[in-house]
Wavefront OBJ file of the C-alpha trace (Angstrom):
o trace
v 0.217 0.106 -0.098
v 1.512 3.337 -1.025
v 1.864 5.999 1.548
v -0.263 9.000 1.580
v 2.568 11.120 2.362
v 6.185 11.776 1.366
v 8.888 12.129 3.865
v 9.481 15.618 2.631
v 5.466 16.529 2.981
v 5.736 15.305 6.403
v 8.856 17.298 7.117
v 7.169 20.582 5.508
v 4.167 19.730 7.524
v 5.778 19.552 10.883
v 8.012 22.929 10.266
v 4.973 24.831 9.147
v 2.628 23.402 11.911
v 5.394 23.837 14.553
v 6.255 27.570 13.500
v 2.395 28.467 13.619
v 0.546 25.526 15.862
v -3.118 27.003 14.969
v -6.324 26.010 12.386
v -5.194 28.308 9.889
v -2.021 26.511 9.328
v -3.957 23.014 9.168
v -6.363 24.439 6.478
v -3.250 25.970 4.587
v -1.357 22.667 4.397
v -4.803 20.987 3.620
v -5.283 23.215 0.370
v -1.429 23.026 -0.182
v -1.278 19.103 -0.198
v -4.539 18.656 -1.652
v -5.631 16.548 1.583
v -8.615 16.824 4.120
v -8.244 18.650 7.016
v -8.599 15.418 8.961
v -5.856 13.956 7.170
v -3.336 16.529 7.888
v -4.580 16.557 11.775
v -4.483 12.831 11.866
v -0.745 12.796 10.593
v 0.584 15.575 12.645
v -0.721 13.558 15.800
v 0.742 10.310 14.668
v 3.737 12.382 14.323
v 3.466 13.846 17.972
v 3.221 17.437 16.986
v -0.308 18.526 16.832
v -1.995 20.332 19.850
v -5.492 20.124 20.455
v -7.095 23.447 20.586
v -8.482 24.379 23.832
v -12.240 24.956 23.597
v -13.545 28.473 25.025
v -16.767 29.937 25.616
v -17.897 32.915 23.506
v -16.631 35.376 25.844
v -13.054 33.519 25.938
v -13.096 32.258 28.810
v -12.733 28.675 29.997
v -16.111 26.684 30.521
v -17.245 25.740 33.735
v -17.032 21.793 34.042
v -19.996 19.603 35.528
v -17.173 18.713 38.284
v -16.998 22.094 39.267
v -20.626 22.734 39.299
v -21.129 19.448 41.477
v -18.278 20.698 44.021
v -19.865 24.259 43.888
v -23.088 22.719 45.033
v -21.998 20.705 47.432
v -20.217 23.539 49.219
v -23.547 25.423 49.119
v -25.260 22.429 50.435
v -22.983 21.655 52.853
v -22.824 17.977 51.339
v -20.318 15.436 50.562
v -20.082 15.864 46.453
v -20.050 12.270 46.050
v -24.038 12.304 47.527
v -24.695 14.641 44.656
v -23.202 12.265 41.848
v -24.986 9.008 43.060
v -28.206 10.164 44.223
l 1 2 3 4 5 6 7 8 9 10 11 12 13 14 15 16 17 18 19 20 21 22 23 24 25 26 27 28 29 30 31 32 33 34 35 36 37 38 39 40 41 42 43 44 45 46 47 48 49 50 51 52 53 54 55 56 57 58 59 60 61 62 63 64 65 66 67 68 69 70 71 72 73 74 75 76 77 78 79 80 81 82 83 84 85 86 87
């Protein structure tokens, strides 16, 4: 089975992505190499260089997790947080 990427393409992808690790670079590489975005992300992941983008809210803040909500409720209700999870 032939390889999807030449070593030269892989080296180019790694260099470009490490210089500017964001989705715009992935999109540019996909267009440039005539590959899908998922293929580029997959290859960069297998090469150990892809950095998953961190989700943020519309205001740019980190979202509140369910665990944080449960711990906050437990403090307000003066309860053990495990009782909130398993009841």
